[in-house]
C-alpha positions, 0 to 999 in steps of 0.5 A: 080628546084634543081635536084640530081641523084635520087631526085627533090628539089623544088625551095621553098626550096632554098627560105626557105634557102634564107630567113632563111639566110637574117633573121638570118645572118647565111649561110645555104647550100644545099648539094646532097647525094654525098655531093656536094653542090647544092644551093647556089653558091658560087659567089652568097652567098660566105663562110664569111670573116672569113671562105674565109681567113681560107680557101683560105689564110691559106689553110684549105680548105681542111681539112674544106671539111674534117670535113664537111663529117665527120659531114655529116656522123656522121649525117647521122647514127644517123639520126639528126641534129649535132651541133659542133664547128669547127676547126676555132672557129665557131659554124656549124650543119648539117642534113640529109634529106630523102624522101621516106625513101631514102638519099635524101641530107644534110643541113648546118647552120653556119659560127657563134659564139656564144657569150659563146665561146674565142674571139680569133681565133684558128689561131691568131698567125699563120695568123700574123706570116705568113701574118704579120697583124691582119686581120683574128682576126679582121675578126673573131670579125666581124663574126655574133655573137649569144648568146647560147639560140638564137643558141639554138632556131635557131637550134630548128627552123631550125629542124622545117623546115626541118620537114615541108619540108619533109612532104609538100614533097618539097624534093622527088624522080624523080619517084614520079614526074610520078605519082604525077598529079594521087596522087594529083586527088586521094587527091583531089577527093576522092569519085570519084575512079580513075581506074588503067587505067585511072592513066595509061593515066594520067601518060602516062605509062603502068597500071604495071609501075603504080603499081609498083610505088605507093607501092614504092613510097607510100608504098600501092597498087594504090588500097589500096592508094584510100581506105586510102585517102577516110577514111581520108577525112572521118575522116575530115568529122566527126569531121568537122560536128558533127551533120552530120548523119554518113551515109551522110558521107559515101556517100560524100565519095562515100559509099552508104551502111552505114553499109560497111562504119563503118566496113572499118572506124573501120578496119582502125582506129581502133574506130566506126565512132561514137567513133571517132569523140567523141574522136577527139572532145574532142583534 
């Protein structure tokens, strides 16, 4: 488990990064909101040979870090992934990660070249003058080279992975950890209303704390969250069981009065249960 000041990051995120790196020969790094690298450790997966030579031998580390920081700022301002070519001629991309509307960190992918880019390192002459050999250019040519079309596909795939990470709540605020057992119980058993005092007992916090955290983490009150989960489950059942009477669906989510259920469902979804079923069956 990785942690920042305000967020918890599942080990699954690190696993996803490792698999993606292994498959595509790129370097993927996870940074906290403070721009400090969280994963991977430098000794475990160092920069490519070419980038190490630039940073360490030619003293370009501060320039590399400054560029990383400015690109993170730009990605944060635009709230999207930004792709660019660094001063060393390598392709990179950076994207911000958000959890509950708050910045949780950044992910960077890079240290590969585009096949359409120049085949000579921008630092070739400087290296040869200072070091007296062609080692930097050789390392540049040995770095991962990808056709532009594949780069676009890799970045598109990476964007989708980030969406899944966020939707799967693999990165969330630490406060979420306190109410996660309650949220899971509500999701697993939407037909069984949970009292606030029971939720407080599960979390080991006061009822007022649970109320505050639910509003903060979900944007909904404790009671409204339960209602939403029940109606969400009802919608799933209406589509999955096209011949099941609406009254039976209502009872299954814990509402005995089918007329009350219909009014509540219409208020929540803008459609009656029957119309909702017809609309979603046509999709």
